N, C-alpha and C positions, 0 to 999 in steps of 0.2 A: 644702291642695291648691288651686292656682290654676286658673282657666279655661284651657283649652288654647290658645286663640288669643292672649290676652295673654302666656302663657308662651312661645309660639312667637315672638312679636314681640320680647319681651325677650331671648330667646336669640340671635336674629339680630342684634339691635342690639349686644349685647355682643361677638359674634363680629366684627362690622364694626369696632367700636371698637378691639379688641385687635389686629386685622389691620392697621389703618391706623396705630395709634400704636406698636406694638412690632415689627411685621413679622417675627413668629416663624413657625415652620413651621405650615402649615395643619393638619397632623396634630394638633398639640397644642391648637390653638384649637377644632377640631372635637370632639376628645375632651372637652375642657373644656365645650364647649357641650352635648354629649351628657349629661354628668353633671348640669349645671345644669337642662336641660329635664326630664330624668327626675325629679329632686327636686321641681321646681315642679309637675310634672304629677301628683304624688302617688305615684310609684313609690318603692319602698324602694331604698336604696343598692345592696343585693345584686342586686335585679331589674334596676336600671339597669346595673351592671357586667356582668351576664350578657348583657344586651341588646347592650352595647358589644362584648363578645367575639364574640357570635354575628354581629353585623353586619360586624365586621372579617373574620371567617372566610369569610363569604358573598362578600364583595367580592374578597378575595384569591384565592379559588378561581375566580372568574369572570374575573379580569383577570391573574393572575400570569403564566401562559404567554404571553399575547397581548403584554403590555407588555414583557416580557423579550425576546421575539423581535424586537419592533419596535426596541428599544433596541440590540440586537446588530447588526441590519441597518444602523442609522444609524451606529454606530461603525465598522463595517467599510467602509461607503461613504466615510466621512470619512477613515479611515486611508489608503485607497488613492486618494484624490482622485477618486473616482468621481462625487461630486455635481457637480463641475465638468464631468465628461463628460456627465452627463445634461443639464445646462443647455446645454452646447455643442450637443448633439443637438437640443434644442428650438430653439436659435438658428439651426440650419441650415434650419429650416422656418418659424420665426416671426421676422420681422425687427424687430419693434417691441419695444424693451426693457421698456416698462411691461407689455405682454402677457406677455413672457417671465417677469418677476418674479412677477406674479399667478398665472400658470399653473404656475410652478415650485413656489410655495408650496402651491398647490392640490394638485398631484400628490404631492409628497413627504409631506404631512402624513398621508395615509391609511395607507400601509404602514409608516411610521415610528411610528405611533400616538401622535404627540405633535406638536402644531402649534408649540409653542415650540422643540422640538428641530430641526424642519425650518427654522424661521426662523434659528436659531443657525448651522446648516450653510450656509444661503444667504448669510448676511451677508458673509463675505469674497469670495464669488463675485460678488456684486453690486457690490462695490468695483472689481473688474476689468472689469465690464461697462460701467460708466459712470464716468468720471473727474471730471466736473463734480459738485461736492458738492451743489449744489441738486437736480440731477436724480437723483443717487444716493440722496438721502434719500427722494424720492418712491418710488423703486423699493423701498426698505425697507418703507415703509408698505404698498405693494401686495402685497409678499410676505407680510406679516403678515396682512392682511385676507384674502388668497387662502387662506392656510393655515387660517384660522378657518372659512371657508365650507365647505370640504370636511370639516373635522374635526367640525363641528356637524351635518352632513347625511348624509354618505356612509357606508354600511355597508361594511366593519366598522371603526369607530373607537371608542375608549372612551366617547365621548358617545353614539353611536347604539346600541351593544350593549346597555346596561341598559334603554334605552327599548324596543328591539326585543324583548328577552327578556320584558319585562313586558307589552307590549301587542300583540305581533304576532298572537297567536291562530292560529298555524299558517301565517301568510302567508309566502311565499317571500322571502328577502332579495333575490333577483334582481328580483322584482316591485317591491319597495320601491325598489331602486336605479334601476330603469327610470323611476321618477317623481322621485326625489330628485336624481339626477345632472343631468338637464336643468334642474331648478329651480336647482341650485346653480351650474351654468354660466351660467345667465341672471343670477343675482345677481352673479357675478364680472364678467360683461360690463357690468352696470349700474354696478358700482364703477369699472371702467376709464373709462366715460363720465363718471361723477361727478367723477373726479380731473381729467379734461380740462376739464370745465366749471367746477369749483370753483377752479381755479388762476386767480389774477388776471392781468390783461393785462400788468402790469409788477410784478415782485416787489418788495416793500418791502425796504428795507435790512435786511440780516440775516435776511431771510425764507428759508425752504427751498422756497417754492412755485415751480413751473415754469410759465411763461406758456402758456396754451392755444395749440395750434398750433405749438409749438416743435418743430423737427426733433430726433429722438432718434437721433443717430449713435453707436453703441457705440464705446468706446475700445479694445476688444479683449477677448476672453474666452478662457480656456484651452480648447483643443480645436478652435478654429476652423481652417479650412483643411484639413479632413480629407476634402474632396471628397464630402460627403454620407455618409461612412461612419458607421454606427451603432455605438456602443459597447455591444455586446450584453452584455458581462460586467456592466456597471454596471446595466443593466435586468433582468438575469436574476432576481433575487429577486422583483421586481414581476411579472414575466411568470409565474414559477412560482406566485405567489399567485393570479393571475387564472385560470390554467389549472386550478388545483386546485379552484376554486369549483364549476364544473359537474360535475367528476368526483366530488367529495365529495357533491354534492347528488343528482345523477341516477343515478350508477352505484352508489355505496355507500349512498345513501339516509340520510345522516347528518342528525341534527337540527342546527339552526343553531348550538346551543351547541358540539357536537362539531366541527362544520364549521369554526368560526372558529379554534379551537385548532389543528386539523389544518393549515389553510392557512397560518397564521402559522408553524407549525413547519417546513412545507415551505419557505416563504420564507427563514427563518433557516438552515436546513440547506443550501439552495442558496448562500446568501451565504458560509457557512463553507466549503463544498466548493470554492468558487472562489477563496478568499483564500489567500495564502501562510501558512505556519505561524506565523511570528512575528506577522503582522498578525492572524491568527485568535486567537491567545492574548490579545493586547492587546485586540481587539474584544470578546471575551467578558467579560474582566475589567472594562473600562470600561463596557460595556453593562450588565452586572449592577449595578454601582454606581449608574448613572443610573436604571435601572429601579426600583431599591429606593426611591429618593427619591420617584418618581412613584407607586408602588404604595401606599406608606404614606399619602400625602395622600389618595388615593382611598379607602383603608381607613377613614380618619377620617370620610369622608362616609357610608360604609356604616354605621358605628357610630351616627352622629346619625340617619340615616334609619330604622334599625332601632328605635331608642328611641322616635322619633316615632310610628312605626306601633304599637308596643307600648302607647303611651298611649291609643290609640283616636282619635287626631287625625283620621284620614281620615273615620271615620264621624260624628264629632261636628261638626267644624269645616267640612268641605267641604259637608256638607248644609246648614249655615246659610249659607254663602257663596252657594250657588246660588239662595237666596231673594232675593238682592239684585243679583247680576250674572248675565248670560247664562252658561250652563254652558260654552260654547266659550271664554269668557275665563278660566276658572279655571285650567286648566294653564298658560296663557301668563303670567298674573299671578303664579302661584305660582313658576314658574321664574325670572321676572324678580326677584322678591323674594329668593329664595335666591341667585341670581347676584350681586345687589347686595351681599349680606351677606358673601360670602366669595370671590367672584371667579373661581372655577374652573368651567368648563363641564362637566367630567366630574363634579365633585362636585354640581353642580346636577342633572345628569341622574340620578345615582344616587339622590339624596334624593327628587327629584320622582317617580321611578319607584316608589320604596318607598311614598311617601305616597299616590299615586293608585291604586296596584294594588288591585283589588278594590272600588274606590269606584264610585259611580254615574256618574262622569265617564267611566270607561273604557267602560262599556256604551252611553253616549250618543253617543260620537264615534268615527268610523272610525279604525283604527290609524294609517294614514298621515297624515291631518291631525293627529292627536293627537301623534305624534312631531314633526311640523313645528312645532306650537304650542309645545312645550317647547323645541325648538331656537331658535325665535324668541325666546322669553323669555330664553334664556341669552345672547342677543346685545345686549339692549336697553341695559344699563348696564355698559359695560366701562371702569371708571374706577379709582379709587384702590386698591380691594381686589383688583384684577386683576393678578397678577404679570406678565402679558404686557404690560400698559400700561407698567410701569416698565422692563421690558427694552427695549421700543421707545423709551422716553424716553432710556435710557442709550446705546443704539446710534445713534440719530439725533443725539443732542446737543441736541435741541429743548427749549424750555421746555414746561411742563405745558399751557398754553393751546394751543400748536401741536399737541401730541400729541392733545389732545381733538379739535381740528379735523380732524386727518388720520387718526386711529385711532378714537377713541370714536364720532364722528359716523358715519363710513362703516359701522362694524360695527352701530350702532343702525339705520341704514337697511336693512342686510341683514335685521335682526330684523323690521322693519316689513314688508319685502317677503315674508318667509317667512310672517308672520301673514296677510297678504292671500291668499297662495297656499293656506294651510291653510283659511281660511274659504271660499274658492272651491271647493276640492276637496270640503269637507264638504257644502256646500249644493248644488253643481251637478254634481259627478262621482260621488259615492258615495251619492246619495240616490235 
């Protein structure tokens, strides 16, 4: 049996190595990591496999309905070109294309329950929003970062749900969002200013940067010229989700676990009811296929997290860490380490929630700052293990250095901002 902290570090290092070198499904790397950690920690193979199965089952029961509903909504919107209508509606009220891009990513990532899916849906729309390739590339980066901000902070997303379930202690999700949404919007505004400042005065040859102060005149977008008319059918699933939250919470008194499943079902049923039959069948089929890929990756995280908890890691290692670093740094650094190893914010949230639940860290930090600290850690290193990094690299056509400049650095700045907000709330608002 090896000491748990070296076993944990070795496991994460091997997950990182396999992820970067072989680029295979995160599900298999995480399951392999679960087996390795269990054996290094002194668990029998049987106990390790039982923990893996239990972890997979726990995560699937928590996320299955939610992610399937989000994927179906996304596919139905895509099949009916309603994403373009949503962006056109935003365009009627917001005239600045960078703001439109960041805000569109921010809005779509939450009900769709996947920031990457939101980005893929927006990609062709942003092509029509701006014809200049340099400006269009910046719009893609803003959409990506905007989608990550809401995905990492706003309830209900697959990042926030496991953190809220583990740490809320009966806190209302409405109370949490009353704090997290203004913080996330402030982060988005900061990123928009960052891109304006970060762009050089004159773009270098071959660069995708846009000079600060350049006028952004859109080249045309589907749905313009509707005289301010709102495409209510496109917005209907989102409206249904929002309306369902207070009804489920205040009228039916549902727990937040029941509530999140109910409101996502309401959103999906609304989208299905408004879609033509042929689109409906195709949306369900393609949505289920896409949801399956997402769910299994998250289930791998549940397996690793459950095995780590079984080993006694939280009681043994976290107690030792608090002797050397301030306790408020523990969730932030733990999340940053896990995110660096495997690249998925949802996986980071699931594993971190499993590891910290029941530890002294939870009782020492208020739930809201605790969730913000973990979200902050999940944003610090978005690099080669992050599948979103490579998707952005392929869609922009930029080299790795440019993607680091325009994707990794802004997301890291969001993480730093969230950390500062969490520390402020912990020491000045909730004390």
